[in-house]
N, C-alpha and C positions, 0 to 999 in steps of 0.2 A: 504493500499500499503506498509506503513512503517512497518507494523507488518511482511509482508510478506518478506520485504527486511532483517530485523533482523532475521527470519528463515533461509533465504538464507545464511546469514554470519555465522551463528551458523553451519549449515550444513557443509559449506566451512573449519571452524575450526575444526569440526571433522574429517572431511576427511583428513585434514593435520596431525592430531594427530595420525590417524589410520596408515597414510603412515609412520610417524616417528617410530611408534611401530615396525611396519613389519620390516623396514630397519634395526633397533637395532636387533632384533631377528636374522635377516639374517646374520648380522655381527658377532653376537655371535657364531651362528652355524658353520660359517666359520672359526672363531678362535678354536672351537672344533675340526673341522676336520683337522686343521692344526696341532694341537697338537698331534691328534691321527696318523698323518702321520709321524711327528718326531718320536714318539714312535716307530712306526713300523719299520722305519729305523734302529733301534737297535736291532732288533729281529735277532737271529743267525739262520742260516739255519736249525739246529737241535733243535730249542727251541719248537717246536711242542711237543716234548715228555716231556716238562715240563708243570707243570698245570699253569693256567692262572695268578695265584698270582704271579709267580715269574718274570713276565714281570716287567721290571725295571721302575722306576721314573728317570727323568735326574737329579733331585736334590734329596738326602736324608737326611732325618734329625733324630734326636734321640742320644742316646748316641754314641760316637765314638767307634769304636773297632778297635785297634791300631793292624796291622799286619805288622811284618818286615820280608823281604825277601831280598836275596842278588842276584847281577846280575851279573856273569862273560860275557865277551864279548863273548866267544865260547858257551855259555849256554843261550844265551837271549830268544829264542824260548821257552825254558822251563819255564822262569818267566812269560812270556807273557801268557802261557798256564795255570800255576797255577792261576796268578792273574784273569784271566778270569773264571776259573772254580769257585773261589771265589766269585766274584761279582755276576755271573749269578744266583748262587743258594742261594742267600740270598737278603732280602730286607733291612737288616742292614746297618747301616751307617759306612761301611768298610773305614778305612784310612790306605794306604800302606805307609810304609817307606822302600825304596828300597835302600841299602846299595852297592855302586859299585866303580869301579875306574875310574880315568878320562877318560880313553879311551872309555868307553861305555856310557857317557851321552848323547850326541847329537843322537846317533842312538837309544837309548831308548825312548827318548822323541819324536822323529819322528814317531816310532813303535807305542807309545800309543796314540799320538794326531791325527794320521791319520786312526784309526781303531775304532771298537766299543768300544774300552776303553778309548775313549775321555773323558767322564764324571766321570771317576774313580778318586778319590781323591789320590793324592800321593805326597811324598816329596822324592827327590832323595839326598843322602848324600855321601859324598865321604869317602872311608875307607884310612885310612893313614897307610901304611905298617910299619911305623918306630914305631907304637905301638909294633911290636913283637920282636923290638930288644932285643937281650939277652933273649928271651923267647922261642926260637927254636932251636933244635939242631943244630950244625954246620956240622953233618954228610950229605954229599952230596947227598945220596940216599933220605933222609929225606927232606932235602930243596928242592928236585925236585918234590917230592910228596905234599909238602905243598901249599895249596892255600890259601894267606891270608884272602880272604872274609870268610873262614869257620869259622874264629874266631869271625866274627860280633856278633853272639848270645851271646858272652861273655860280650858285651857292650851294652845291651838292654836299661838300663837307660840312656845311655850317648845318644844314638840316639833318644829315646821317652821320653825326659825329664819330660814332663807335665803329663804323664800317670800313672795310678795307678796299671794298669794290661795291659798285652798286649801278643800276639801270635807270636811265631816265627815258620817259615816254612821253611824247604828246599826248594830248586828249582825244584827238580824232584818229586814232589807231584801234584796230582789232588784232589781237594775238591768236594766230592758229595752231602756232607750234608749242612745244614746252618751252617755256621761259628759262628753264634750266641750262638748255643747250646754248641759248644766247649768253647767259651768264658766264658759262664755262669756256667762252672764246678766249684763245690766247692773245694778250697784249705783248707787242715787242717791249724788250727792255727799256726802261726810261720815258715809254708813252703813257700818258696819263688818260688817255680815252681812245676809244675806237668808234667809226662813224662808217657809213655806207657811202662811198666815193658815188658822185654823179655820172661820170662819164663811162664807167666801165660796169654799172650796175643793171640789174634786169629792168630798172625803169628809165635808163637814159635815153631811151626813144620816145618817153612822155615828157620831155621838158617843155615847158611853155614857149612858144615862139614869140618873138618880138624883137626891140631894138636890143642888140648886144648879145653876147653867149651866156646865157644864164646858167649853163654848167660849168662856167669857168670862173675864174676870179675876176675877170674884168666885169663880169655882170652884177657882182657885188660892191666893188671899191673902185674908187675913182683915182687911176693911176697917173692922173696928170698933177695930183696934190705930192708935194715933196715929202711929207711924213711917209707916204705910201712908197714914192720912189726910194727913198733910203733904205727900206728893208729890203731891197734887191728880189723881190718875188716875181716870177713870171706870170705874166697876165692871162696866159692860156693855161695854167694849171687847174687841174679838174678840182671842182668846189666838192663839197658834201653837204648833206642835210642833217641838221642837228635835232631832227625829230625824234631820233632814236641815239641815244648815247650809252655805253658802256664805259664805265670810269673806273680807273684805278684811283681811288681816292688817296692812297698813300702817296703816290706820285703828285697827284693833284695839289695835296698840302704841301709836299716837299719844294715843288715848282712855283708854289703861290699863285695857281693858275688864276683864282678868283681875283686877285689884285690886279694882275696883268689885264684881264678883261675890262676891269673897272678902269685901269688907265686909257684904254683905247676908247671907252665910251665916252670918259671925260674929255679927250683930246678931239673926238668927233663931235661932240657939242660944240665945241669951239671952232673945229676947223671945217666940218662937213665933209668927211671924208669918205662917205659912202656913195656908192654909185646910184644914180636916179633910175637905172634901169628896173632894179628891184625896190620899188618905193615902199613896199610892205616890209621887206627884210631888214629889221632893225637888232635882230640878236645873232644873225649868222656872220655878217662882217667881222665883228671882234673876234669869233671864234675860228674863222678862217686864217686870220693874222696870227693869233696866239698858236695855233696847231699846223701851221704851215710846214709840210713835211716832217711833221712830228707826231703822227697819228697813226693807229693800227685800222685795219678794216675789218667791216662786219660782213658776213656771209650776205650777198645781194638779196637772197630769198628771205632775209630776216628784215627787209626794209623795202617792199615793194610799194611805191609811191605814185602821187600824181594822180590818184583816184578822184581827187576833187577838182580836176581840170576838165575843161570840155574836151570830148571826144574820147574818155577813158574808156567808155563802154565798147568803142570799136577797136580800142588798142590792145586791150589785154582779152583773152578769152577766158570763158567760165572756167576751163579747166585748169588754165595757169593761175587764176585767182584763188582756185580752191588748193592749189599745191603751195601756195605762198605761205610763209611761216608768220608774216606779219605784213598786215595791209594799212596803208597810210593816204587818208583822205586829204592830203595838203591841196591848196587851191581854195577857189570860192565856193565850191558845191559841197556842201557837206551831207552825209546821209540822213541827219535828222532835219535838214532843211527842206527847201520846195521840191527840189530834183537833184539827182546824183545817182551815179553810176555804181552798180552793185550795192544799192542800199538794202536788198534782202539779205545780205551777208551781215550788215551791222544789225538789222532787226533780229537775227537769231541770238545776239548777245543783249540786246536792250532790254532792261528790268522795268517796267512801268513804275512811274513815280507814285508812291503810296499816299503822297499829300494832293495828288492832282495837280501841282503847280506846273510841271513839266511834260510837253506833249511834241513829239515829232511834228513839224509843220508841214512837211512835204506831201505832194498829191502822190499816192500810190500808183495812179495810173501813168505817172510819167516815167515811173522807174525802169531802169533796164534789166 
């Protein structure tokens, strides 16, 4: 009788242990399903076009890849689309530094926090327009065209002080490749930056036609001015587009690149050194001077540009645009404006503004 009771007790204990194990397994399964459901909530409507490995984890680890982008109040939709394309096309630990003005901060924070970009790592810093005092021409036409944030790229080490390397992107870009590939581009020893050259790039045939050669230095600088003559630069040297910059910030600091750029800005304000051919180009000329024959090159497919110019829809095939790693709508026609080539590509990455303040204004019927 005693032995039978012992056996019953043992059986009861085994049954309890079995039930505990089953309960724990069910709880673990519930946690897994919950996590999978959380991830599913981040999937974009068009993510089905991406391979499964691009589906993002809520927390990314590994080496940080600093990316700086500016955010003007009238172009916030562009910034969000660009950030979304970078983030969704990479598994890398991307950290954005967003340079903006005070009137944009609250709107931008709300847009990012209430959409699928809520897990993106970013810091917002305020640009101080007084930095440009005595560095910009007092010509009323020039002042009207000047956008303070366009000079933020000159101050990369200031805004990203701890980084040794960083990427700058214009807001009118869409990144279709893995940004880590661009970040790992090798710069030559002693070079503080890498750009995509205009003459030998995939976009060279897309230059805007007009007075002067706008893919050469003579299209940006007035070679009749003594200060330019003294530099001994060749006027037919191929220019580059600073809408995408890969920067070695250690070299940038060591060579005091920011101060060099400011010096040329100040001298231009006094002597009007820039060519009138590119009336809107106020940031490219000082960069061309400072980095003359002292910059590395970016793979042309990482900066396919001129999508914002007339005829871009005829210049590039849909297959070529799809293969490009980075698309740049530089020019007058923006994909959130009234008309633009390949605006459907930009649409794919645009996230509607939860506040309802920003809306693309172009007519869809006119899209290419």
